[in-house]
N, C-alpha and C positions, 0 to 999 in steps of 0.2 A: 580432715586431712588423713587421719588414721584409716578411715574407710577407703579413701582414694588409693592410699598406699597398698592396702590389702588387695584391692581390685587389680592394681597394676602388677602386683606380685603373682596374682592368680593368672592373669593374662600371660605373663612371662612364662610361668610354668606350663600353661597350655600350649604356648608356642613351642617350647622345648620338647614337649611331649609329641606334638605334631611332627617336628623335625626328626625326632627319633623314629617315629613310625614310618615316615617317608624314607629314612635311611634304610630301615629294615626291608621295606618294600623294594627299594632299589637294589639292595644286596640280593634279595630273593630273585628278582627279575634277572639280574646279571648271572646268578648261579643257574637259573633255569635255562637261559640262553646258552651258557657254556655247556650244560649237560646235553642240550639238544644238538649243539655243534659237535660234541664228542660222539653222540650216538649216530649222527648222520655220517660222520667221518668213518667211524668204525664199521658202519653198515656197508660202505662201498669198498673197504679193503678186503681182498679175497682171504679165504681161510688160511691158505698157505702163506701169504704175505703177513697176515696177522701173527701167526706163530713164529715166523722168522724174525719179525720186528720185536716180538716179545722176548725171544731168546737173546737178541742183541741188547735189548734194554736191561734185562736181568744181569747180563754180563758186566755192565758198566755202572748201572744205577744202584749201587749198594745202599741198602736202607732207604730206597726211594728218594735218593738225592743225587745231584750231578754237579761236578766241578768242571773247570776249564779243561783239564787234561782228559777227564773221562768223556766229555762231550766231543773233543777233537778225535779221540780214538773211535767213539761210536759213529761219528759222522763219516769217518774214513771207511768203516765197515759197511755203512749204508750208501756209499758211493758218492758222497758230497763232502769232500775234505775241506776243513776250515783252517784258515790261518789263525794265529793267536788273537788278532783284533776281531776277526769275524766270529770266533768262538765266544769272545767276551760280549759282543753285541747280541749274539744269539742267546747266550745265557741270560742276559738282561731281559730280552724279549720273552724268554721262557718263564722267567720269574713273574713278569707282568701277566702273562697268559694264564698262569695257574693261581694268580692272586696271592703269590708268596712275596715275602720281603725280598728286595734285591740285595742278596748277600752272596757269599762265596759259593754255597751249595744250596740252592732253593729246594724245598721239599715238593714232591709231586707224586703222581701215580701213573701207571702205564697208560690208562685210558686218556688222561690229559696229555701225556707225552705224544701218543700216536696222533691225536687231533692236532696238536701244535706242529708236529713234524709234517703232517700231510698238508697243512695250510701254510707252511713256511715258504716265503718267496725266495727260493734258492737261486733263481735266475738273476736276482738283483746284485749278486756279488761279482766282483771284478775278475777279469781274465788274468792269467799269469802270462806276462808279456816278456819274460826273461829270454834273451837269446844270446848265443855265443858270438854272433856277428862275425862269422868266419870269412865273410866276403868283404871285410873292410879293405879299402884300397883297391888295387887292380887285380886282386887274386881271382882267377877264373874258378868257377865251381866244377868239381869233378865228382859225378855221382858214384863212380867206382870207389871213391874214398869213404863213402858212407857205410858204416857198419852198425849192426844191431845186436844188442845184448839183452836177453830176457831175464827177468827177476820173478821168482815165484813160479808156481805150477800153472800152466795154461788152463783156462776155463775156471779159475778160482778168483776170489775177491782180491787176492794179493798179487795177481799177475800184472807185470809191467814190461813193456818192450821199449827199451831206451835206445836212443839214436846217438851215434858218435861219428866224428869226422877225423880222419887220419891226417895229422900234420907232422911230417917227418916220422919219427919213431913214437910220437905221442898220439893218443886218442883224446879228442876234445868232445865233451858232451854237448850236444846241440838240440835245438828245438826243431822238430820236423815242420811245425807250422810257420815259424818265423825265420829260420836259417836257410831252409831249402828254397831256392829261387823259384818263381812262377814260370818265367819265360826261358826257353832254351834257344830257339831261333826266331828272330823277329820280336816285335813288341806291339802291345795293344791290338788294334784292329788289323794289323799286318802280321800278327804272330803266326808262325808256321808250326812250331812245336812247343809244347808246354810239359812241365813235370807233373805227373799224377802220382799220388801216394795212395796205395791200396789199403783199405781198412778191412773190408769184408770180401774175401775171395768168392768167385762164382761157385754155385752148388753148395754153399755153406749157410748156416743159420745164426751162428754166434755173432752178436752185435759188438764188434770191436770198433773203437773210435779213438781219435786223438783227444787226450785229456786237456782241454783248453784251460781248465782251472787248476792245473797242477804245474809246479815249476818245471820248465824244460819240456812240458807237454808230451810225456811218453804216451805210447799206445796202450790202451787197456780195454777190457771188456766192460761195456756199460753195465751199471748196477742200479737196480731200483728196489727200494724197500729191503735192502740187504741180500738181494739175489742177483746173480749174473743173468743178463738178458739174452734171449734168443728170439728170432723171428719165427712165426708159425710156418713159413714156407722157405724153401731154399732160394737164395738169390739167383737171378737169371743172368747176372753180369758181375764183373769185378767192380766193386763199389768203393768209393773213397772220396778224396777231396783234392782241390788245387791248393797248394801252400800259398801263403801271403795273400789270402783273400778273406773277406768277412762280409756277411750280409747284415748290414746295419739296421737294427730294429727301430732306429729313429728316422729312417729313410722310407717313406711310404710311396708305393708305386700305384698309379692309377691305370688300370687296364682298359682296353677298348670296351669291355662289358660295363664300364662305369664304376666297377668295384675297386676299392683301394685296400691294399694290404701292406704291412710292414715287413722288413726282412726278418729272417728267422734266428738271427743272433749267432750264427755259426759260419765257419768257412764254407765256401760254395761246394755243393755235392757234385760228384762226377761219376758217370757210368761208362766203363770201358767195355766195348762190345766184341773184342777179339776172341779167338777160339781158345787161347791159352788160359788156364786157371793160374792166377797170380797168388802170391802169398801175402799174408798180413804184414805190412811194413814195406813191401816192394815199392821202389820208386822207378817209374818207367816214363819214357817220352811218348806223348800222344799227340794226335792232331784232332782238332775240334771239328765236329760234324753238325751240331745243332743244339737246341736247348728246349726243355719243357718247363712250363710254369705250373708246378704243383702248388696247391693251396692246402696246407696242413695245419690244423688247429688255428685257423685264422691268420696264418703267416705265409709269406711268399717263400717257397723252398725250391729254388731253381735246381734242375737236374740237367747237367751238361752231358751231351752225347759225344763220346770220343772213341778212338781206336788206337791201339798200340802201333807206333810207326813201324815196328818190326813184324806186324801181323801180315800173313800172306795176302789178305784182302785190302791192306792199307792203300795200295795204289789205285784201287778201284772205287774207293769211297772218299768223297771230299765234301759232301754237303748232304742235307736231309733227303733230297730226292734220290741220291745214290744209295742211302741206307734203305729206303723203301724199295728200291729196285733189287739190290744185292741181298738184302736181308728181309724178304717179305714177311710181314706179320710181327716183326720184332718190336716195332714201336707200339703196335696195338697191345702186345703182351706186356710191355713196360707200363703202359697206361692202366691196364687191368690190375697189374701187381700193386702199383702205388695207390690206386683208388681203394683197394680192398685189404691192404696188408695189416690194417689195424682193426678190421671188423671183428675178427675172432677174439679180440681183447675187449669187445663191447662198445667200440667207437663207431660213429657214423662214417660212411665212405667219404674219402677225400674227393676233391674236384681239381680240374685243370682249367686254367684260363686259355684264351685263344681257341675256344671251342674244341679242346683236346688236340689241337694241331701243334706239331713241333715247329719251332721257329728255326730259321736258317743259320748257317755258320756265321755270317756277318753279324747278325743280332747276338748270337752267343758270345762272340769275341768282344762285342761292345759291352755286354753285361759283365763278362769276366774282368775287363779293364776297369769297369766301374767299381766292382767289389775289391779289386786290388787297390783302388784309390781309397775306399773305406778302410781297408786294412792299414794303409799308410797313416790315415788320420787317427786310427786307433793307437798306433805305435807312438804317435806324438803325445798321447795322453798317458804314457807309461807311468805307473805308480799312482794314477788318479782313477777313482771309480768311473767306469765308462757307461754306466747304464742310467744315469740321471739325465733325462732328456731336457735340453735347453730350448731347442726349437724342433719342430716337426716339419720335415721337408716333404713335399709332395711333388711328384713329377708326372707328366702325362706320358704314357707308354703307347706308342703307335706301332702296329705291326708293319714290317716292310715286306 
């Protein structure tokens, strides 16, 4: 019995020893994978971005640790503002990522931070759907009552262009995405005029956009890795969006080519082809002429062709064939621009569906109405995360 007991104890010790060895091997394996992940991430960050990120990291990560408030301020500087709840969740994920205890201020270092930040799923956070609802009741919208007020210096991280609506002697802050109506005259496939909001004026390169993840959605310059973004080439057109639209990422479109792509998770993009250079934040009435189906990063990124109703050429163009006749070469130039505008950043050229052919006005109005419906559905989900797909819808898209 004594001998059996000794053998059992010996086996128990050996098993414990094996468990400890396996644990050390597992820890070493995880550590090696993490190091490889860090090295691969750091390798693809440009030198300028690397130093910008490091400066921002050192500004807030005192003693190589981060708390909720520091992370919120850092994220704001990096162009990805967090709410309190989003910051708490992000901090918890960061602690797990670096293998630290989930506590108030996890310990880390810059290389692990840059790897975590580069791999963070920033798109999974909810939009800010707050609106002033200035059109409640039977009040007609008057674009002349919309005013804009800038905060911070233009072309800096702090710049914001806020929108207000005059009600009597008061100015009410509004969301350009949710409060400004889409349709001016007519509705849906019968729409004659729509409101267009300009983000990037023609002949400019600064990438301004409506901040869909900030309360009241002010206009700001896009930020990546702590730097304001610029396109490599000047825009050939006034570029912006239609308010009250959304390209649903859970809605998949099957094109005649047989390929299927989801929506790009943004308001629908608009190109205004008139002669006049607009300003960032300008709201103008346009008529729809056609639409292009850009495929960018595996997503459908519609580009609606329009013209300012006050443009001298507005009466001469009503559909795609009119654009080709009155503005020869313009659609080809647009195709070339969007196919190649990311190439200088090291990306592959983009593609267009429909064999690079612009679709007509009727099809464009149909798509705009559809994205307006997606926006309505998004609004119904206010204060609820909108990026968790419940079902994936696929539709057949036939060219008319």
